[in-house]
SELUM-569780 format. One record per residue: residue in one letter; x, y, z of N, C-alpha, C in turn. Coordinates in Angstrom, 1 decimal, m for minus. Layout:
# SELUM-569780
a X Y Z X Y Z X Y Z
...
END
This chain:
# SELUM-569780
m 0.8 m1.2 0.3 0.0 0.2 0.1 0.7 1.3 m0.1
q 2.5 1.1 0.3 2.7 2.0 0.4 3.2 2.8 m0.6
d 3.2 2.1 m2.1 3.8 2.5 m3.2 2.4 3.5 m4.3
e 0.9 2.7 m3.5 m0.2 3.7 m4.0 m0.5 4.4 m4.0
p m1.1 5.2 m4.7 m1.7 6.9 m4.5 m2.8 6.8 m3.7
c m2.4 7.8 m2.9 m3.6 8.1 m1.9 m4.2 9.4 m2.1
e m5.6 9.2 m2.7 m5.8 10.3 m2.5 m7.5 10.4 m1.3
l m7.6 11.6 m1.1 m8.3 11.8 0.1 m9.7 12.9 m0.4
t m10.8 12.6 0.1 m12.0 13.5 m0.2 m11.9 15.1 m0.1
e m12.9 16.1 m0.2 m12.7 17.4 0.0 m13.3 17.3 2.1
k m13.7 16.2 2.0 m14.5 15.8 3.6 m13.4 15.8 4.4
e m12.7 14.7 3.9 m11.5 13.8 4.5 m10.6 15.1 4.5
i m10.3 15.9 4.4 m8.8 16.8 4.4 m9.5 17.9 5.1
a m11.0 18.3 5.4 m11.8 19.4 5.8 m11.0 18.6 7.5
l m11.8 17.3 7.6 m11.7 16.7 8.4 m10.1 17.1 9.4
i m9.4 16.7 8.3 m8.1 16.4 8.8 m7.3 17.8 9.2
d m8.3 18.7 8.4 m7.8 20.2 8.9 m7.9 20.7 9.8
y m9.2 20.8 10.1 m10.2 21.0 11.3 m9.2 20.0 12.9
r m9.0 18.7 12.8 m8.6 18.5 14.0 m6.8 18.6 14.3
l m6.2 19.3 12.7 m4.7 18.9 12.9 m4.4 20.2 14.3
i m5.3 21.0 14.4 m4.9 22.6 15.2 m5.0 21.6 16.6
f m6.0 21.2 16.8 m5.8 20.2 17.9 m5.0 19.1 18.9
i m4.2 18.6 17.5 m3.3 17.7 18.0 m1.9 18.2 17.3
s m1.9 19.6 16.9 m0.3 19.8 16.6 0.9 20.0 18.3
e 2.0 19.7 17.7 2.9 20.3 18.8 2.7 21.0 19.3
g 2.3 21.2 21.0 2.5 22.4 21.7 1.6 22.7 21.9
f 0.1 22.9 21.4 m0.9 23.2 21.5 m1.8 22.9 22.8
s m1.3 21.8 23.8 m1.6 21.6 24.6 m1.3 22.5 25.4
f m0.1 23.0 25.3 0.4 24.0 26.6 m0.3 25.2 26.0
m m1.2 25.7 25.4 m2.0 27.3 25.3 m3.0 27.0 26.3
t m3.3 28.2 26.4 m4.3 28.6 27.4 m5.5 28.7 26.8
a m6.3 28.5 27.2 m8.2 28.3 26.3 m8.4 29.5 26.0
k m7.4 30.8 26.3 m8.0 32.1 25.5 m7.0 32.0 24.5
e m5.6 31.3 24.4 m5.0 31.4 23.6 m5.2 30.3 22.7
r m6.2 29.3 22.8 m6.9 28.5 21.7 m7.9 29.0 20.8
i m9.0 30.2 21.9 m10.0 30.8 20.9 m9.5 31.8 20.0
q m8.3 32.3 20.6 m7.4 33.5 19.7 m6.9 32.8 18.5
l m6.3 31.8 18.4 m6.1 31.0 17.3 m7.1 30.5 16.4
l m8.1 30.2 17.4 m9.5 29.8 16.2 m10.0 31.0 15.7
i m10.1 32.4 16.2 m10.1 33.2 15.7 m9.6 34.0 14.4
g m8.5 33.7 14.6 m7.2 33.8 13.5 m7.4 32.9 12.3
t m7.3 32.0 12.2 m7.5 31.4 11.4 m8.4 30.7 10.7
f m9.6 29.9 11.8 m10.8 29.8 10.7 m11.8 30.8 10.7
l m12.3 31.5 11.5 m13.2 32.2 11.6 m12.5 33.7 10.4
i m11.6 33.9 11.0 m10.9 35.6 10.2 m10.6 34.9 8.7
e m9.6 34.1 8.9 m9.1 33.8 7.3 m9.6 32.8 6.6
e m10.1 32.1 7.4 m10.8 30.8 6.5 m12.4 31.2 6.0
y m13.2 31.8 7.2 m14.5 32.2 6.7 m14.9 33.4 6.7
q m13.6 34.4 6.8 m13.6 35.7 6.6 m14.6 36.6 7.2
f m15.0 36.3 8.6 m15.5 36.7 9.2 m14.8 38.0 9.4
s m15.7 39.4 10.2 m15.2 40.6 10.5 m14.9 40.7 12.2
y m14.0 41.5 12.3 m14.0 41.4 13.9 m15.2 41.9 14.3
e m15.6 42.8 13.5 m16.7 43.5 14.1 m18.2 42.6 14.1
s m18.3 41.8 13.0 m19.0 40.8 13.0 m19.0 39.7 14.2
l m17.7 39.7 14.5 m17.9 38.7 15.8 m18.2 39.0 17.1
a m17.7 40.1 17.2 m18.2 41.1 18.0 m19.8 41.0 18.4
k m20.2 41.3 17.6 m21.7 41.3 17.5 m22.0 39.9 17.8
y m21.6 39.0 17.4 m22.3 37.8 17.4 m22.1 37.5 18.9
v m21.1 37.3 19.2 m21.0 37.3 21.0 m21.8 38.1 21.6
e m21.8 39.1 21.3 m22.9 40.0 22.1 m22.0 41.0 23.4
v m20.4 41.7 22.3 m19.6 42.5 23.1 m19.0 43.5 22.1
s m18.8 44.5 23.1 m18.5 45.5 22.1 m17.1 45.1 21.5
y m17.0 46.3 20.2 m15.9 46.1 19.3 m14.8 46.0 19.9
e m14.6 46.8 20.9 m13.5 47.6 21.5 m12.9 46.3 22.5
e m14.0 45.9 23.4 m13.7 44.4 24.3 m13.3 43.3 23.4
f m14.5 43.3 21.9 m13.2 42.1 21.3 m11.8 42.2 21.2
i m12.1 43.9 20.4 m10.4 43.5 20.5 m9.5 43.1 21.4
n m9.9 43.7 22.5 m9.0 43.8 23.6 m8.8 42.3 24.4
f m10.1 41.5 23.9 m9.8 40.1 24.0 m8.5 39.1 23.0
y m9.1 40.0 21.9 m8.2 39.0 20.6 m7.0 39.5 21.0
s m6.7 40.5 21.1 m4.9 41.0 21.0 m4.1 40.7 22.7
g m5.1 40.5 23.6 m4.4 40.3 25.0 m4.3 41.6 25.7
d m4.5 42.6 25.3 m3.5 43.9 25.5 m4.3 44.5 26.8
q m5.6 44.0 27.1 m5.8 44.4 28.4 m6.5 43.4 28.9
k m7.3 43.7 30.1 m8.0 42.4 30.8 m9.2 43.1 30.8
i m10.2 42.0 30.5 m12.1 42.2 30.0 m13.1 41.7 31.4
d m14.0 42.1 31.3 m14.8 41.8 32.3 m15.1 40.3 31.9
t m15.1 38.9 32.7 m15.3 37.9 32.9 m16.4 37.3 32.2
q m17.3 37.6 32.2 m18.5 37.6 31.1 m18.7 37.3 29.9
h m17.6 38.5 29.5 m17.2 38.5 28.4 m16.2 37.5 27.6
i m15.5 37.5 28.6 m14.9 36.5 28.2 m15.4 34.8 27.8
i m16.6 34.8 28.7 m17.2 33.7 28.4 m18.0 33.4 27.3
n m18.9 34.6 26.8 m19.5 34.9 25.8 m18.6 34.6 24.9
i m17.5 35.1 24.5 m16.5 35.0 23.7 m16.1 33.6 23.3
c m15.4 33.1 24.5 m15.0 31.4 24.2 m16.0 31.0 23.8
v m17.4 30.3 24.6 m18.5 29.5 24.4 m19.1 29.9 23.1
n m19.7 31.2 22.7 m20.3 31.3 21.4 m19.0 30.5 20.2
l m17.8 31.3 20.6 m17.0 31.2 19.0 m16.6 30.0 19.2
q m16.4 29.2 19.9 m16.1 27.8 19.5 m17.2 26.6 19.1
m m18.6 27.3 19.6 m19.5 26.6 19.1 m20.1 27.1 17.5
l m19.6 28.3 17.1 m19.6 28.8 15.9 m18.5 27.8 15.0
v m17.5 27.7 15.4 m16.4 27.0 14.8 m17.2 25.1 14.6
y m17.8 25.0 15.5 m17.8 23.7 15.7 m19.0 23.4 14.4
i m19.9 24.5 14.5 m21.1 24.5 13.9 m20.6 24.5 12.2
l m19.7 25.3 12.1 m19.1 25.6 10.6 m18.1 24.5 10.3
q m17.6 24.1 11.1 m16.9 22.8 10.2 m18.0 21.1 10.7
n m18.3 21.6 11.3 m19.4 20.4 11.1 m20.5 20.3 9.7
n m20.9 21.4 9.7 m21.8 22.0 8.1 m21.1 21.5 6.7
r m19.5 22.1 7.0 m19.1 22.0 5.7 m19.0 20.2 5.3
r m18.8 19.5 6.3 m18.2 18.0 5.7 m19.5 17.1 4.8
END
C-alpha cells in the first residue's frame, strides 16, 4: 500500500485540517484563551472571512472588548470572556460540521 497513490476527498481533507489544530505539537501548552484566539485568527477570520465587528456582534460584546480579548492587551470582564469563548467555539464547531 506504500506505493499506491492516496487520494482524499474534500470532506476528509476538511476533517484533517480541523483536527490538526487540536493535535499539533505544543497546542496542549496553550491556555483556553490562546486556543480561542487561534481559532479566531485561523478559522473565523482567514478561512470564513468574518470581520472582527461581525464576531463582536455575534458574541454580544463591544468591538473594543472583542479587540482587547483578541489582542490580549487589556483585561476584560469575565462574562465577556465567557461569551466570546463559548459562542465562538460553538460557531467553529457548527461551521466545521456543516462543511462536511
